[in-house]
N, C-alpha and C positions, 0 to 999 in steps of 0.2 A: 295396210292394217289387216291382220288375219281374222277370219270369221269362223265361228264354230257354232253348230246348232245345239243349243242347250236351253232348257227351260230355266230362266233365272227370274228373280223377283225384283226387277228393276224397270225403270221407265224414264224417258226424258220428254220434255214438252216439245211439240212441233211448232208452236206458234208463239204463245205468250207465256213467258216464265218457264220454270222447270218444276218437275214433279218427281223427284227421286223417291223410289220405294225401296228403302234400305232394310236389310235384315235387322230385326229387333226394334224397328221404328214403331211407335205406338200407332194403332189404327183408330179411325173415327169411331165414336160410340154408336152412331146410327147404323142400323142394319136394314136390309130390304124387308118389306112386309110381304105377306102372302095374299095374292089377289084372287079374283074370280076368273074362271075360264073365259067368261064373256069379255074380259078386258084385254085378251091377247089375240092377235091375228093367227090364222091357220098357218102352220108351217108350209103348207102347199103354196102359199103366196110369197115365201121367202126368196130373196135373190141368192142366198147362201144356205140352202136347206140342210147342208151337211154340218153347219155350225162351225164353231172355232174353239180351240183349246186356249184358255187363258189362265194364268195363275189365280187362285182363289183370292190372294191378297190384292190383286188389281181390282177385283170386283168390290172388295171391302173398302177400297179407297174412294169409290164413287159415293160421295156424301153431299148432302144439301149445300148449295152455294157454289159448286163447281161449274165452270163454264163448259160449253160444248167442246171447245178445243182441248180442254183438259181431259174430258171423258174420252175423246177421240184418241188421245195419247195412251190411255190405259187399256181401252177395249177395241180400238180400231173402229171402222165404219159400222153402222147398224146393218142388220141382215135382212131388212125389208126395204121397200122403195120409199125411203124417208130422207128428206133433204136436211141441209144444215140450218137454213133460215126460215123462221116463221113456223117451225114444227114443234109441237108441244110433247111429243112422245117419240122415243127411240126404242126399238125392239131388237133384241139379240137372241140368238140360239147358242148357248154356251155348253161345252162338253167338259165333264169332270170325271176323273177316274174314281172308282169306288173302292179301291184298295184290293181288288180281286184280279190281279194280273193286268191284262189289257182291257178289261171291262170298263165301260164308262157310261154315264147317264147323260142324256141330252136334256137340257133345261131351257125354258123360256124365261127371259129376264127383260124387264121393262124399266126405262127411266122416264120420269115425267118432269117437265120443265115448267117454270113459272113464266110470267109475261116478260121477264127480263132475260130469258134464255139461260137461266141458272137452274141447276138440279133442284127440284122441289121434293121428290120422293123416288124410291126405287122399289121394285116389286118382283116377286117370283110367281110363277104360275101355280106351283105346288109346294107343299111343305117339305117334301123329300129333298128337293133341290136346296132349299134353304138350310136344311140340316146337314146336307153333304158338304156345303161350303163352310159351315161352322166347324164341322169335324176337321176339314182341311186346315183351317186356321188354328184349331186347337192342337193339332198334331202335325205341324209343318214338316218335321223330319221324316215321318212315315210317308206322307203324301209326296214330298219331294223325292224320296227314294223310289217310289213307284214310277213317277214321271221320268226320273233319270234312267231307270232300268229300261223304260220304253224307248227313249230316244238314243240310248247307248248300248243296245244289246250287242253281243259279240257279232262282229262282221265276218264275212268270208275270209279265210286265210289268204295270205299274200299270194300263194301260188294259183288261187282260183281267179278266173277272169269272167267278167260279165259277158254272157252270150248275146244279150240284147240290151241296148241303152236308149233311153228316151230323155228328152230335156225340153223345158219350155221356160219362158221368162215372165217376169212380173213387172207391173208398173212401179214407178218409184214410190217407196215407202208403203207399199200395199202387200197384203198377204192373201187377198181374194183371188181365186183362180179365174183367169180371163178366158175368152173364147178359144184361143189357141191351146191353152192348158186343158180345157175340157176335151178338145179334139185329141190331143196327145194321150190323155188318160184313157179315153175311149179306145184308141188304137192299142194301147198296152193291154187293156182288158181282152180285146179280140185275140191278140197274139198269145196271151196266157192260155187261152183255150186250145190254141192250135199247136202248142209246143209242150215239151216235157221239162219243167223247171222245178227247182227245189225251194227257192226263196226269192223274195223281192226286197231290195234295199232302196230306200228313199232318202236322199240327202238334200238339205236346204242350204242356200247361200244368199249373201247380200253383196252389194257393192261396198265401196269404202267410205261412203258418206255417213257420218254419225259416229257415236261412241260404240266401242266394242260391246258394252252391256246391252245397249238398245238393239244393236244388230243381231246379237245372239238371240234375243227374244223374237225378233222379226223373222230370222231364219227358222226358228222353231215353229212359228205359226205357219209359215209357208209349207214346211214339211208335213206338219200335222194335218193341214187342210188337204194336202195331196193324198196322204195316207187314208184319210176318212173317205174321200171320194173314190179312190182306187179300190179300197176294201169293199165299199158298198157295191161298186160295179162288179167286182169279182164274185161277191156273194150272190148277186142277182143273176149272174151268168152261170152259177153253179160250179165255180172253180175252187178246187181245194186250196189254192194259194191264198184265198181270202184271209186265212188265219196265219199266214206266214209273212205278211207284209209288215215292215217296220222301218223306223227312221234311224238315221245315224248322223253323226257330225261330219262336216267337211271343212277343211282348212284351206283349200286351194282355190284361188281365183281363176276363173276361166281365162281372163285377160288381165295380166298384172298391170296395176295402175298405182299412182300415188294415192295418199290418203285424201279423202274428201272429193273423190272423182265419181260423178254419176256415169255408170256404164251399164246399160241394159243387159249386156252379155253376162255380167256377174250376178245379176238379180235373177236367180234361177233355182229350179229344182231339177235334180237328176234322178231318174228311175232306172234301176239296174235289175235285170233278171239273171239269176244264177242257176 
């Protein structure tokens, strides 16, 4: 099964039932409320402080009555040290493009569960984030075009060759960067300061387990998480390449396999310096 990194508005359930998010499908009427700052944890305590990019439609699909497994399908794991069982709040850091090129806003989002582990209510930390998501839902073509331009910018011409390449792998069905990934990104940041490079290309991939649509979104989350951490490190280090980092699609498996084969070598992100 070929994989490509594209932001698509689809999802499939991991455990119980399916949750297809199809273009044109009506969304729940319930929207997240705006809460108080005191209701949200400090980003400094997050396990994924860089946040994650998810389609606005996935957030809108989180409505009262959903189970945690269904929320997990739409948004992946929470970004703080919160478990699956006996926990009444899940907190996320979600990134959304604001329509100005590569600029995006980091938003804190909270899901509150009832005593049966079903979604009770959803909350934003500030009004601006709620408005940004509503804008994305009202103008899907505009927002999708911005995201598509981001993950599919023109790549180096065929004659060019990457002068440095880095790669790391992901756990099955995960897009959060592991210890090895943090180490590799840190090395890439150090090398960027020591060399003379024009651009950085980040490509995300998955193995062949799951539908093409689901894996497209998973590959996109992996690449976006890597771009966010890499760009942050480059900016902190004072590298001019911080504004040149971007994602692209990749259709090649590192190790060819049949469909529905778990292979860690294919669950990867590749970082290339040109």
